[in-house]
Structures are given as structure tokens and as C-alpha cells.
C-alpha positions as CSV (number, residue, x, y, z in Angstrom):
1,M,104.4,168.9,52.0
2,T,104.4,166.6,49.2
3,K,101.6,163.3,48.1
4,N,104.6,160.7,49.4
5,K,104.9,163.1,53.3
6,L,100.8,163.4,52.6
7,M,99.9,159.7,52.7
8,L,103.1,159.0,54.9
9,Y,101.1,161.5,57.8
10,S,97.9,159.9,57.2
11,L,99.1,156.6,57.6
12,I,100.2,157.6,61.2
13,S,97.2,159.1,62.0
14,A,95.2,155.7,61.1
15,I,97.9,153.8,63.5
16,I,97.2,156.2,66.5
17,V,93.5,155.7,66.0
18,V,93.4,152.1,65.9
19,L,96.1,152.0,69.3
20,S,93.4,153.8,70.7
21,M,90.4,151.7,70.0
22,S,92.3,149.3,71.7
23,A,93.3,150.2,74.4
24,S,89.5,151.9,75.5
25,S,88.4,148.3,74.5
26,F,91.2,146.3,76.4
27,A,90.4,148.1,79.6
28,N,86.7,147.6,79.2
29,T,87.1,143.9,78.5
30,N,89.5,144.6,82.2
31,Q,86.7,145.8,84.3
32,V,84.6,143.3,83.0
33,M,86.7,140.1,84.0
34,A,87.2,142.1,87.5
35,Q,83.1,142.1,88.2
36,T,83.3,138.6,86.7
37,I,85.9,137.1,89.7
38,A,84.1,139.5,92.5
39,S,80.3,138.1,91.7
40,G,81.2,135.0,90.5
41,P,80.5,132.4,87.8
42,S,78.0,135.0,84.8
43,P,74.8,133.6,83.9
44,I,74.4,133.0,79.7
45,V,74.5,135.6,77.9
46,S,74.1,134.0,74.3
47,T,72.8,130.6,73.2
48,V,73.9,129.3,69.3
49,G,72.5,126.3,67.6
50,N,69.6,124.7,67.8
51,N,67.4,121.9,70.5
52,N,70.5,119.0,68.9
53,N,73.1,121.2,69.0
54,T,73.0,123.6,71.2
55,N,76.2,125.9,72.4
56,T,76.1,128.5,75.4
57,T,78.8,131.1,76.0
58,T,78.9,132.8,79.9
59,A,80.3,135.9,80.1
60,S,83.7,135.6,80.6
61,G,83.4,134.4,76.6
62,M,83.7,130.5,77.8
63,P,81.6,127.1,77.0
64,A,79.4,126.7,79.7
65,Q,79.9,123.1,79.5
66,Q,83.5,124.0,81.2
67,Q,83.1,126.3,83.5
68,Q,82.0,124.0,86.3
69,V,80.4,125.2,89.2
70,L,81.1,123.7,92.8
71,S,78.2,123.5,94.7
72,V,78.6,124.9,98.5
73,G,76.1,123.2,101.0
74,P,75.6,125.9,104.1
75,P,77.9,127.7,106.7
76,L,79.7,125.9,109.7
77,N,77.6,127.5,111.7
78,A,74.9,127.8,109.9
79,I,74.8,123.9,110.1
80,F,75.4,124.1,114.3
81,K,72.5,126.7,114.6
82,K,70.0,124.1,113.4
83,A,71.0,121.2,114.7
84,E,72.3,122.6,118.5
85,N,68.8,122.9,120.3
86,S,68.1,118.8,119.4
87,V,71.2,117.6,120.7
88,V,71.3,117.1,125.0
89,Q,73.3,116.0,127.0
90,I,73.0,112.6,129.2
91,T,73.7,111.7,132.7
92,S,72.7,108.4,133.8
93,R,73.0,106.4,136.9
94,P,73.0,102.8,136.4
95,P,72.6,100.2,139.7
96,L,75.3,100.2,141.9
97,P,77.1,96.8,141.6
98,R,76.5,94.0,144.6
99,N,79.2,92.5,146.7
100,I,78.3,89.1,145.8
101,Q,80.0,87.3,148.5
102,S,78.1,89.8,151.5
103,G,75.5,91.0,149.0
104,T,75.7,94.6,149.8
105,E,75.8,97.7,147.3
106,S,79.4,99.7,146.6
107,Q,79.5,102.5,147.5
108,R,81.8,103.8,144.6
109,P,79.7,106.3,142.5
110,V,78.7,105.6,139.4
111,T,77.4,108.1,136.7
112,A,77.4,107.9,133.0
113,L,78.3,111.1,130.9
114,G,77.3,110.7,127.7
115,S,75.8,112.8,124.6
116,G,72.1,112.3,122.3
117,F,69.9,113.9,120.1
118,I,66.6,114.2,119.4
119,S,64.4,111.5,116.2
120,D,61.2,112.8,116.3
121,N,58.8,114.4,117.9
122,Q,57.6,112.2,119.7
123,G,60.4,112.7,122.9
124,H,62.6,109.7,121.2
125,V,66.2,110.7,122.4
126,I,68.6,108.0,121.0
127,T,71.9,107.8,122.0
128,N,75.2,105.5,122.4
129,S,74.2,101.7,125.1
130,H,77.4,102.2,127.0
131,V,76.2,106.1,128.0
132,V,73.4,104.4,129.9
133,D,74.9,101.2,131.0
134,G,72.3,99.7,132.5
135,A,70.4,102.6,134.2
136,Q,66.2,102.5,133.7
137,T,66.5,106.4,133.2
138,A,68.3,109.2,132.8
139,D,68.7,112.8,132.4
140,V,69.0,114.5,130.0
141,T,69.2,118.4,129.1
142,F,69.1,121.1,126.5
143,V,71.0,123.4,125.0
144,N,68.7,125.8,127.0
145,G,69.1,124.2,130.1
146,N,65.1,122.5,131.0
147,R,66.2,119.7,132.0
148,F,63.9,116.3,131.7
149,T,63.4,112.4,132.9
150,A,63.5,109.9,130.4
151,K,63.5,106.5,130.4
152,V,65.3,103.5,128.4
153,L,63.3,102.2,126.1
154,G,65.3,100.1,124.8
155,N,69.4,98.8,124.8
156,D,70.9,97.2,122.3
157,V,74.5,96.3,124.0
158,Y,75.8,94.6,120.2
159,S,75.4,98.0,118.4
160,D,75.7,100.5,121.1
161,I,72.8,102.1,120.9
162,A,70.2,103.3,123.2
163,I,66.8,104.9,123.1
164,L,65.0,106.9,125.6
165,K,61.5,108.3,125.4
166,I,61.1,111.9,127.6
167,V,58.4,112.0,130.2
168,L,55.9,114.3,130.4
169,N,54.4,114.8,133.7
170,N,52.3,117.8,134.1
171,S,53.9,118.2,137.8
172,Q,57.4,117.9,137.0
173,Q,57.5,120.3,134.1
174,T,55.8,123.4,133.0
175,K,53.7,123.9,130.1
176,Q,56.1,125.9,128.2
177,Q,58.8,123.3,129.5
178,Q,56.5,121.4,127.0
179,Q,55.6,122.9,124.0
180,A,59.4,123.6,123.9
181,L,59.7,120.9,123.8
182,L,57.1,119.8,121.0
183,S,58.8,122.6,118.9
184,I,62.5,121.0,118.9
185,Q,63.3,119.8,115.3
186,P,64.5,116.4,115.3
187,L,67.5,115.7,113.3
188,P,67.0,114.3,110.5
189,I,68.6,110.7,109.6
190,G,71.1,110.4,106.7
191,N,72.1,107.1,104.7
192,S,75.3,106.5,105.9
193,S,76.0,104.1,103.0
194,A,76.2,107.5,100.3
195,I,79.5,109.3,102.5
196,Q,82.9,108.9,101.4
197,V,86.4,109.2,102.0
198,G,87.4,112.9,101.9
199,D,83.9,114.3,103.4
200,Q,83.0,117.1,105.5
201,V,81.7,116.2,108.6
202,I,80.3,117.7,112.1
203,A,80.5,116.4,115.6
204,I,78.1,117.6,117.9
205,G,78.3,116.8,121.8
206,N,79.3,117.7,125.5
207,P,82.9,116.4,125.5
208,F,84.7,116.2,128.8
209,G,80.7,118.1,129.9
210,L,80.9,121.2,127.5
211,S,78.0,121.5,126.4
212,D,77.4,123.1,123.0
213,T,80.6,122.0,121.2
214,M,81.1,121.2,118.0
215,T,84.5,119.8,115.8
216,T,84.7,119.2,112.5
217,G,86.8,116.9,109.6
218,I,86.7,114.4,107.2
219,V,85.7,110.4,107.0
220,S,88.8,109.6,106.7
221,G,87.7,105.8,106.4
222,I,84.8,103.6,106.2
223,S,83.6,100.0,106.6
224,R,85.8,100.0,109.5
225,V,84.8,96.6,112.2
226,L,84.6,98.2,115.6
227,P,84.8,96.3,118.8
228,A,81.2,96.4,120.3
229,A,80.9,97.6,123.3
230,A,80.7,95.9,127.1
231,G,82.8,93.5,126.4
232,T,80.1,91.0,124.5
233,G,82.9,89.4,122.4
234,F,81.4,91.2,118.5
235,S,81.8,93.9,116.4
236,I,80.6,96.3,114.9
237,P,80.0,96.6,111.0
238,N,80.9,99.1,109.0
239,A,82.0,102.0,110.9
240,I,82.7,105.2,110.8
241,Q,86.3,106.6,110.6
242,T,86.9,110.2,111.2
243,D,89.2,113.2,112.3
244,A,87.1,115.4,113.7
245,P,88.0,115.3,117.4
246,I,85.7,113.5,119.7
247,N,86.1,112.8,123.6
248,P,84.3,111.4,126.4
249,G,81.0,113.3,127.1
250,N,80.5,112.9,122.5
251,S,79.3,109.2,123.1
252,G,75.9,109.7,121.8
253,G,75.3,112.7,120.1
254,P,75.2,113.1,116.1
255,L,78.3,112.9,113.7
256,L,76.9,114.8,110.5
257,N,76.9,115.5,107.1
258,I,77.1,118.7,105.1
259,Q,73.5,118.7,104.9
260,G,72.9,118.9,108.4
261,Q,72.0,114.8,108.6
262,V,72.7,112.5,111.3
263,I,75.6,110.4,109.4
264,G,76.5,108.6,112.9
265,I,76.4,108.3,116.0
266,N,79.4,109.5,117.6
267,T,81.0,106.3,120.2
268,A,84.9,105.5,120.4
269,I,88.1,106.7,120.1
270,L,91.5,104.7,119.1
271,S,94.3,106.5,120.9
272,G,98.0,105.7,121.0
273,S,98.6,107.4,123.9
274,S,97.0,107.7,127.2
275,G,95.7,110.5,126.4
276,F,92.1,110.7,124.3
277,S,93.6,112.6,121.0
278,G,93.4,109.9,118.0
279,I,91.1,108.2,114.9
280,G,86.9,108.7,116.2
281,F,85.0,106.4,115.6
282,A,80.7,106.0,114.4
283,V,78.1,103.7,114.7
284,P,76.4,104.9,110.8
285,S,73.1,106.1,110.8
286,N,71.9,102.5,108.6
287,T,72.3,100.2,111.3
288,I,70.0,103.0,113.5
289,T,67.6,102.8,111.1
290,K,67.5,99.2,111.3
291,V,67.5,99.0,115.3
292,M,65.7,102.0,116.6
293,P,62.1,100.5,115.8
294,T,62.8,97.2,117.5
295,L,64.3,98.5,120.0
296,I,60.5,101.3,120.6
297,K,58.6,97.9,120.0
298,N,60.7,95.4,122.0
299,G,63.4,97.4,124.2
300,T,65.7,95.0,122.4
301,Y,67.1,93.5,119.3
302,P,67.8,90.3,118.0
303,H,71.3,90.2,116.2
304,P,72.1,86.2,113.9
305,F,74.9,84.7,115.7
306,L,76.6,81.7,114.0
307,G,79.1,80.5,116.9
308,L,83.0,81.4,115.4
309,T,85.3,83.4,115.5
310,V,87.9,84.0,111.9
311,A,91.1,85.6,110.8
312,T,91.2,86.6,106.9
313,L,94.6,84.1,105.7
314,T,97.7,85.6,105.1
315,S,100.7,84.4,103.2
316,D,102.5,84.5,107.1
317,I,99.7,82.8,108.8
318,A,99.5,79.7,105.8
319,Q,103.6,79.5,106.4
320,N,102.9,79.0,110.3
321,V,100.2,76.5,110.0
322,T,99.4,72.3,108.9
323,G,97.0,71.3,106.0
324,L,97.9,74.2,103.5
325,E,100.9,72.6,102.2
326,S,99.1,71.6,98.9
327,A,96.1,74.3,98.9
328,P,96.6,76.8,95.3
329,S,99.4,79.5,95.7
330,N,96.1,82.1,95.0
331,L,93.8,80.5,97.7
332,R,91.7,83.5,99.2
333,G,89.1,83.4,102.3
334,I,88.9,82.9,106.0
335,Y,90.0,80.6,108.0
336,V,87.8,79.1,111.0
337,D,89.9,79.4,114.4
338,T,87.4,78.3,116.9
339,I,83.9,76.9,116.7
340,T,81.3,78.2,119.8
341,K,80.1,74.1,121.0
342,G,76.3,73.8,119.8
343,G,76.7,76.9,117.6
344,P,75.3,77.0,114.3
345,A,78.6,76.7,112.9
346,D,79.1,73.4,115.1
347,K,76.3,71.9,113.4
348,A,76.5,73.2,110.7
349,G,79.5,70.7,110.5
350,I,82.1,73.2,110.4
351,H,85.4,72.7,111.2
352,G,87.6,75.1,113.5
353,T,91.9,75.1,113.6
354,T,93.1,72.3,116.3
355,T,96.5,72.4,118.0
356,D,98.7,69.3,118.6
357,Q,100.2,68.4,121.2
358,Y,103.7,69.5,119.8
359,S,102.0,73.0,119.5
360,K,101.6,73.2,115.8
361,K,98.3,75.0,114.8
362,H,96.2,72.5,112.2
363,V,94.0,74.4,110.1
364,G,90.5,74.1,110.0
365,D,88.2,75.0,107.1
366,I,88.5,78.5,104.9
367,I,85.5,80.0,103.9
368,T,85.6,81.2,100.0
369,T,81.7,82.5,100.2
370,I,78.8,83.0,101.6
371,D,75.9,82.4,99.8
372,G,78.3,82.3,96.8
373,Q,80.0,85.8,97.5
374,P,82.8,85.6,97.2
375,V,84.6,86.9,101.0
376,T,88.7,87.8,101.6
377,R,88.8,89.6,104.7
378,S,87.0,88.6,108.2
379,D,85.1,91.3,108.4
380,D,83.5,90.5,104.8
381,L,81.8,87.3,107.2
382,I,81.0,90.3,109.9
383,T,79.6,92.3,107.7
384,Y,77.5,90.5,105.0
385,I,75.5,88.5,107.9
386,D,75.1,92.0,109.7
387,Q,73.4,93.7,106.6
388,H,71.7,90.6,104.9
389,K,70.6,88.2,107.8
390,S,68.0,88.0,110.6
391,V,67.4,85.0,113.3
392,G,66.3,82.3,111.4
393,D,67.9,83.1,108.1
394,S,70.0,80.0,106.6
395,V,73.6,80.4,105.1
396,T,75.7,78.7,102.9
397,F,79.4,78.9,103.1
398,T,82.4,77.3,100.7
399,V,84.6,76.3,102.1
400,Y,87.9,74.5,101.2
401,R,89.2,71.0,103.4
402,N,92.1,69.0,102.7
403,G,92.0,70.1,99.2
404,H,88.3,69.4,98.3
405,A,85.5,72.5,98.5
406,M,82.3,71.1,99.5
407,D,79.2,74.3,100.9
408,L,77.4,73.7,104.2
409,K,74.8,75.5,105.4
410,A,74.0,76.9,108.6
411,I,71.1,78.2,110.3
412,L,70.9,81.6,112.6
413,T,70.0,81.6,115.8
414,D,69.5,84.2,118.1
415,R,72.8,85.8,120.3
416,P,73.4,84.8,124.2
417,T,72.8,87.2,126.3
418,P,76.2,89.1,127.3
419,P,77.3,87.2,131.1
420,G,77.9,91.1,131.8
421,V,73.9,92.0,131.6
422,L,72.6,88.1,132.3
423,I,74.1,88.6,136.2
424,M,73.4,91.9,137.3
425,S,75.0,91.3,140.3
426,L,78.4,91.0,138.9
427,P,80.9,94.6,138.9
428,P,78.8,97.0,135.7
429,V,81.4,96.9,132.4
430,P,83.6,100.6,133.1
431,A,82.0,104.0,130.5
432,P,82.5,104.7,128.3
433,P,85.1,102.7,126.6
434,E,86.6,105.4,124.7
435,S,89.6,103.8,124.0
436,P,88.4,100.0,121.8
437,S,91.9,98.9,119.8
438,P,90.1,98.0,116.3
439,P,92.1,94.9,115.0
440,P,94.1,95.5,112.5
441,P,94.3,93.9,108.8
442,S,96.7,91.3,110.0
443,S,95.0,90.7,113.0
444,P,95.0,87.4,115.1
445,P,91.0,85.8,114.9
446,T,88.3,88.4,115.1
447,P,84.8,87.4,117.0
448,G,82.3,86.5,113.7
449,P,78.9,87.0,114.3
């Protein structure tokens, strides 16, 4: 064999050896990759550099700072199992209405069915105001069938929150039931201001009396203004909107985040049909933490009262009222529609809208700032007063009137008691109001604080 042929054979043999080693290495790499995919992100295997310049790599060869790992909460069934024993079914029977003319009680049966949840180790139960609806006591039934009598300690129709206290009486409950009650883990209250649109939520309750029911969805809207129950003419600010299915019987039950914390009380749905499918709303948990201590102590909660109705100033409104012809084109604010005579707004000198003999509206004051903070929507006023003010506080409004800006100060008073609550002989408001209609962005005037 010639020298050239020997060199050619040697070169071919070397190439075959290299290809065999590459194939083996590729197979091992595929095996490592398959294990990484099956087991999830691998731990860091090497670190190069010092404290000031560190470069970490993972088994996949990707820099650690580029390999993001999504944080996942506990499984939904685990959250449900942990919370279900703390959620109760509430059955109440409000006082029967009396016939004003004859003085006799109506024979129409009135029974309210809803949900609630244990909030502490003292036997306090949180639910909606419209679930108890004027009742002094209610039956509280746990998922295991244990039933207790609870006293209504506090009731606030404006925030639609009621606080019950389970009555422990040795003549009615066994010691085993009492021990079981004391062993129940209260549901932790979360921070509703931390939620965002898109966060996953869980609703637990007793829709249509079907106990131990869970539905899931997401937060589909925040900072909604929801009409309060009992036809009070006031609104609940910062309500949480969700697409988690909520039905009659869910009222008063908890809306949980993925950590199992209560971020709201399921209270109402908005439906475009006569059915119950639609958008759900919950009273925010921050309202619970604000109202609950006072309800337990005093039975009621004093809400600040201003005494006006307002609406967002839109181009459509501006074109259909007089008095804004000389206003700047970029004027933003909320216009005052009606004023409660003798109320704080009236005493402060705030002017409402008037209608002349030709049915033409003459715009009143345009509120542009509250305590120096700009406002552009009617919701801004309601939310600000609810979050930052109490009865007896002063609030300064900057208003636009007849081409000029001026400051007016009002002293907030306690809201007057709704007529339906003041006069117990009148028929009670039907409970629960499951289909309120929150005003759309371009709505008629909204009741203010």
C-alpha cells in the first residue's frame, strides 16, 4: 500500500472516531435536557466570579438571572379544604312586617339564606347586612352539620356588613360541639388594596342552599362603586368585580385570593337578563377591617355625610346645560346636581343644579379638587370621603362657578338613618338584592357621601 493511501485511511479513521464521540455526547446532552424538562428548573451547578461580579449558570447552560421561575400558590383543592370548615350557612328570619292600618302582622313568610365566615376565635361571624336584614338572631350551620344560634352584634347597611356572635350555651350545645367550634381556624383577612385585575380568586358559600360550594375566576375589575343594600341612596366604594360565579346564597361568603386570605365579601351580581349569571361584586376586605371593630363595640358604624349628588362632567353634559359657555375647554371635574337642604354641603355654600320654567338646566358648582387633590369622576369623591374622612372632619372643595374658582369648606356629619331602618313597621326591603345596577361611566347623578 502506498504512502498516500495509508495517510488517507488514517484520516478517515480519525473522522469516524470524532463522529462517534460527538454522537455519544449529543445523546447524553439529550438525556440531561429531558431530565431537566421533567423535573423542572435545576439547581445552580457552578459559580464564576467574586462578590462584585458573579455569573451563575444552571444545568441547562442558561444564566440564572435569565431563567425565571413562576411562583405558584397552593392547589385550589388545598385552599378549599383549609377554608371550608370556617365558612357557614346563615339562615335568618327577620321580624314580620306589620300592616300600618290594622296593626296586624303579615303572614308572608320571610326567610333570608346566605353565607358567612369565622373571623376570630371568639365566635364572631362576618356576613352581609342584607342576609340578616333586621333580624336579632340567626342560625349558623357548619359544613359538618353543627348548628348554633348567633346574635347579631352589629349591622351596617351602608357597607352591607353585619357581625354575628355565636352563642355558647351548655343547655343547647354539647361540650364536643363547643370544643369543635373553638378549634375552627378563622379565615385570615387580606389587603384588598393589593389586588390587581387578573388575580385569581375563589368564592366559597352556599348558592341556592347548596352548602360547601366553591367557584373560581379572576378579579375582572377594581375600584367599582356599588349601590348599597336596603335602598339607602348611598354607595359602597372600592368594590371588587369578579367573574367567579356568584348566586343567591353566596351573599356574605368569602372571596379568597390564591393565598387563602379573605379579600372581599361576596355581595351582589349584575345581570343583563332575568337570570343570575353575570358580573359578581364583593365588598373589599379593607372595609371589613375598618368597620368591624366599631360594629362589635357599638353595633353601628358612623359614616361621614356630605349631602349632595354628583355626576362626572362630560362633553355631552356640558352641551346640555347652561352656565358653562365661558368655561375652559379642558375643564375637568364633577358637577353638583342636588343638595340636601341643611346638610354639610348646603351649609358650606355649595350650589346645586337648577331647572328653569322652560325645563332648561343651569349647572351648579363644578368640583375640581378635594383637599387639593384633583377629581375627574364622581367615584373619586365617594372613594376619597370613605377612605380618608370621618364624622366631624372638615373637607375643602375647590369649585368652578361663573368663570371663577373658589374654595369652600364643609364639616362632615353622620349619615341620617335610612327610613326603612328607622320605621320598623314598614315592609322590610326584599333580601337579598342580588342584582343591583352600578351606574355606567356616563350615568345620571350619583348619590354622594
